[in-house]
N, C-alpha and C positions, 0 to 999 in steps of 0.2 A: 533228183531232190529238187523241191521248191526254192524260193529265198528266202522265205519264213523259217521253214527246215534245216536251213545252213545257221539261220543265226539264233535259232535254238540250240544247235549245234554246238556253236561256238560258245553261247551262254555256258551249256554245261561244261565243256572244257575249259574255260576261265575261273569258273565257280570252283572245280578240282583244283586248279590249281591252286586258289584263294586260301582254301580250307586248308591242305599243306599237309594230305595223307604223310605218314612216316610210315616205308615199308622195311621189315627185319629179314634178312635171309641170312641161316645159320647155314654158311657152305662148306663147313668141316666139323665132321663129329666122331668123337673116340671110335674104333671099330670095335668096340664090344658091346656100344651102345645098343640094350635089346633092340630089337625089330620093333614092335608094337610100340614103341616110349612114344608115350603122351608129351610134348613141353612146351612149358607154359614162361610166360611173362610177367617176372616180378619185380612190381618197379615200387616208385614212391606214389605213381597217380591210380596205382590199386591195392594202397593199403600193405602192400609188400605180401600180399598173397600169392605164396606160393602155386596154385591151384585157381586161380582167378576166372571165373566167367567172363566166355569176349578176351580174352588174352591165352587161348593155345593155339598155338603152331598149325598149322594146317602141313602137309604133307604135299607136294606139289612135283609130279617129275622127278622125287626120289632127294628133292630136299625142303626142308620145313621152314614154313616164311608164315610173315604176319603182317597184319596190313590195320592200322588203327587212324582214329584223328583224333589229337588231344584238341581239350577244350582250350585250354591255355597256352599262351607260350611261355616256358620255361625251360629251365635244366630236370632233363629224366631221367633219372637214374633206374638202371636194371639189372638183373641177375637172369639166368637162364637155370629153369629147374625143371625134374619129372614129376614136379606134383606135390615135392615136399620139400623142406628147408633139408633133411641128410641127403637128396640128392639133388643138390642144387652144386653149378658147374665149378670145375677149380680150374687150376694149373697145373704147370708142368708138375706128376707125378703124385695129383691129386691136394696139392699146397692150397690154403685158403687165397680170394683174390679179391680185390679191390671192387665197388662195383661202377658198371661200366656208368659212360653216363653221357644223353645226348646233347648237344644246343639248342633248343627246337625254338626258331622265330618265325614260325608261322607256313614257311614253305615246304615245300616236299624235300624229303629225303628217304633217301635209299642207306642201309646200313650192313652191312656186313659183319658176322659174326664167328670167329675160328670157337668155337668151346676142347680143348686140350682133354680134359680127364672131366671124370665125376667122383666130387667129393668122396660118395658113399662106395663105390669103384675102385679108384683107385688113392685114394686118402690112408694114411696111418691111421691105426686104432687112438683114439682118441683118448687121454685118460683123463677122470678130475682133475682139477686143478684149487680146487676152493679150499683155504689154510686152514690149520687147525683150530681157529677160531671160529668158523661156520659151523652150525650144525643145521638138520632137519628140524623146525620146532613141532611139524607136523607133516605128514603127507598130506591127510583128507580134512585138514580143518573147514568145520562149517560155517559156512555163510547163510546164516539164520533170513538174511532178507533178500538173497535170490535161492534158498533152497538147494542149493550147491557146495561141494566140496572144492577144497582148493592146498596143493602144496605152499608151504610158510616157510622159509627160511630166516635164520637169525645167526646176527653178528656178536659176538660179545667183545671187549675189547683184550688186551693182551695180560693186562693185571686185573680182569674181572674178579679171577678165582683165586686170589692170593694176598684181595687189599677190601675193605668196607666202603670202598669208593661210590656215590650214584652218581647215573649219565643220563647224557640226553641224548635221545631216542630220533633216529629218523625212519623215516613210512617211503619205500621204493615198491614203484611196480615191474612189470614183465619180470620177474625174481629170478625164472629161470637162465638170465642173462647178466645179473647181476656179480655173482662168483664164480659161477662154474663153467667152462667152455666147455663139457661135453655134452650139459642140458640147454647150454645155446644155442639161437638158431643160426645166429647174426654175427659171432663171439660175445666176448664176457665184458663187463667194465672192472673189471679187477679191482673192486670197490675194499677187498678184504686186503687185498697186497697195501694198497693205499693206504687204507686208516694203520695198518701194523706200524707204516713210517711215520703217518703223522701224530700217532698217540703220544709221545713226548714230547709234544711240543704244544700237549694240551687239547689232541684230537679225539681221545678217549668218546667214544661214539658207539651207542649200541645202532644196528640196522635190521631193521625185520623187512625183510621181500615175500610180497606175495607175489605169487606163479601169474602171470595172464589165462584167461581160463579161454584160449585158442581159439573156437570158432563163436566165443562170448567176448573176446578180447575190443572189439569196437562197439559191444551194444555195453561193455560196464566202463569203457572210457571214455564215454561223454553222455550228458546227461540231460545230451538233445539229439535227436534223429537226423539222421542225413539219410536224404530216397533212396541212393545208391548204396553205402555202405554200413545201414542199420544206426546203433547208439540207443541211447533213452534210457539203459540201467546205471547209470553213475550218478543218481542223486542213491537209490541204494548201497551200491558198492562203498561210496565213501563213509554212508552210514555202519557200514558193517566193521570199517576199520577207526570209526570214531566211537559205535555203542558197542561193537564186542571183541573184535580186537584190541586196540589201545587197552581198555578194561584189561582184558588178561595180561599183556606184559606187562602194565605197573604190579599187577598184581603178586606176576610171579619173578620179578624180577629188578633190583634195585637201578627206579630210575629218578628222573628228576621230571617228574611228570604235567607240570606245568607248562602253558602254552611258552614259557618264553625257551624252552629248552625242548621244543616238539618241532619236529619238522615233516615235509613230506618233497616228496621226487621220482619225476619220473621224463621218462622221452616220448616226443611228438606225439602219439595220444596221449599219454603217461605224462605229455606235459599241460595238455589240456585239464585234466581231472586232478591233476595237483596245483592248480593255479583256484578252480572251480571248488576244490577242500579247502584252501585257505582263508579264501572271501566267504564260503560258506560257513564255517567254522573257525571263524578268529579267532574263538577264544580256544582253540587246541591247537592252530597251528599259528608259530612266528614266521617259518623259515620255507621259505619255498623253493624249489631249485627247477626252473621250466624249464630243461631239455628241448630244440626243436620243437616248437610247438605246433601240430597242426590245426592254426584257428580255422583255419580256410574249411575245416570239415562240418559249422553249422556258425554264422551270421551270431548264431544268440549268444555264445561266447560274450561277445562283447556287451549286448545288453544285457547278462548277466554281473557283470561289472558296474556299469552304472544303476542297475537295480541297489545293487549289493552298497556299494558305495565303501568308501575308509573307513571304517569302524573301532579298527585296530591298527596302532603300527606295526610294522612287517618288515624283512629282507624278504625282497624276490629277485632272485636271480635269473634272466631272461639271456636264454645262449641260444645263435641258430650260424651256420654258415653260409656263407655266402652260393656256395657249390650243391644249395638245398634247391636252388631254383625261388623266384619272383616272389608266388604265390606263399612261400614259407617265410620268407624275408619282410615283404611289404607287409604279412601277417601281423606279423611279433613287434614291427616296428608300430602298425596302427596300437595293437595295444598297450605298448610302451603310453602314447598318448592318450587312452584312453585311463588309462589308470592316475597319469597324473591329472586328467581330468575331476577324476573325485576323489583327489587327496593326496596322493602318494608323493613324500618328496625325494627328488635326486636322491637321495643319500639313503632311502627306500631300497631304490630301483639298479640292478648293476645288470646294463643292456650292452653284449656283447656279440657283434656279425665276426664271426673268423671267416678270413679271406678263400682259405682254401677248405674249408670245414662240409663233410658229406654227411648226409643222414644217415649216419651205420655205428655202430656201439664204441667202433677203435677210436672215432672223433670224441664221444661223450664219454669212454675211460681217459682220455688224455685232459678231456673240462674236469674231469670230477673233482681234482685234486684243491684246484682254486677255485672252486665254487662251493665247495665245501668248506677251506677256510676261511673266505667270506661272510658266507653263510652264518660260521661259525665263531666269527672275531675272532680265529687266531692265527692269522697271517695276512700277510699281504703280497701274495702272490697273484693276485687277479690284478692282469693292466686294468690300466685306467679303462672306465666306462665313455664307447665313444658317442654321444646321444645324436638319434635321428633328426634334430632340430632343422628347423626351417628360416630361411636366411628371409628377411623384408629389407629392403631399399628404397627408398623415397625420394622422387625428385619431382617433377611434374605433377604424377602419378605414381600409387605404390604398389612394387611390384614384389611379390613373394615366389621364393624357387623354392622346388619343393627338393629333401634330402633324396639321394641316392637308392635308403632302406626302404622308403615310404614309394617311392612312384610317383605316377599322374597324380594331379589334387583336380578338384574341383572345387571353385570358391563362388558363395551365393548370397546377396544382399539384399535382406528382406525390410520390409517399412516396420519399426515396430507398431505401429497403430493398427494394420491391417494384416499383417504376414505377407504383402503381394511382396512379388518376387522384379525387385527392379535391375538387379543385373547380374549375370554371371560369365562364368570365364572358366576355360578347362585346359588343363594340360600341365608340362614339369614346370613349367614358371608361369603365372597366373599374374593379369592384371587388375589393380582396383582403383577405378577414379576416384582421384583424390578429392572430390565433393558427398562421398561415401564414407571416407576412413574417419574416425574418430568425432562422427556421427550423429548425436545421441539418439538419432530419429529413426539410426539405423541398425542390425544388426549383420554382421559379417561371420559366414561360416567358413571354413575349410572343410572337406572331405574329401576322402582319400579316394580309391575307382571304384572301392566296395561299398561308398556313402558312408563310411564309416567317420564321427567327428574327431578330427584332427584339432581344431583348434578353434577358439570364437574370440573374437576384436569387436 
């Protein structure tokens, strides 16, 4: 091989090492695993699909292997499945296990997995867990805006049938996971148990939970399309809640139908659609529970806030777990600043990053009571909100230090007269020469790594 050939080979080796491929080896399987089993990698990087294309393990020399290169540095959570959530990996004797986690920082990783059992083959029969106050409103509630049918659940407060009281209503997504462990695909939120405890303190509330559409979930929970994961039907889904479902509930149950007593809540993609609904229909919803929002799905979610602006007062509970990864944390922090930029006050936004929180139902179940109390104004159990603010220090020049929730920044100084960029700087700490600071001839913009406007000076 000539010198040029060696150089090309060396460049390829260096490139591959920089890209940082992840290789996952399943080193041990339960003996009764079907011989022809297809095993998949279900993760926060593929929308937790149990049978995502491109994430099926290949069988090599009797061992299952999967290699892929993540697009971003992040915490990657996952579980292994045999194509459905009913056939997800489990621990000893079929017991549920927490998500596995890989901290990916760009370097190659080899990760070995031992699967102890499968829930469907080794787990004990799962019984329904919803309380007596939960019922199925309809197994086939028609969605005219999408020409589909869907199961809808309803929770009524413990004293609903023994009083004439009227109640606020909270609409929730992923109904399979709200009340019942048997219908859930990754655990339940235990909303009924929480509200049974809280109603004595003024927490009486009707919960209406709409099942997700499974293969339509990403489509229905985002008004905007993602080239990889779908989307684009969220507008119609929210119209269903506003124009069809809510009128039905208000007509058939004792509700307080005004906006001050109506909320909407969801997690991940459900977080996106909840914020969208609240801003698109502020005359309907005033209480928004936005758990672990997947704002990375589309940057159009930020543009939507800028276009809608703040039209009415609201209460917005923003929650994320540190262990969900940078793109989740940075995305929610950026959204906090965008909401502030369009006029929402600090007392309207509860912003929380839980240091141990993961992208899973157990985390959301643990956080639901305090979020509900804050949104409904019935308690003070939510810990003080710690905001992702920028730190500005001045000596000879001005230095702006990013918050850990925001990630790297870019500062751009433009001349107001012609829009010409006179200065820019990037990093977790950015410098602004003093000659530009508070100079009426210049606009100073601070953006995050995805070019979302965080602050203007």
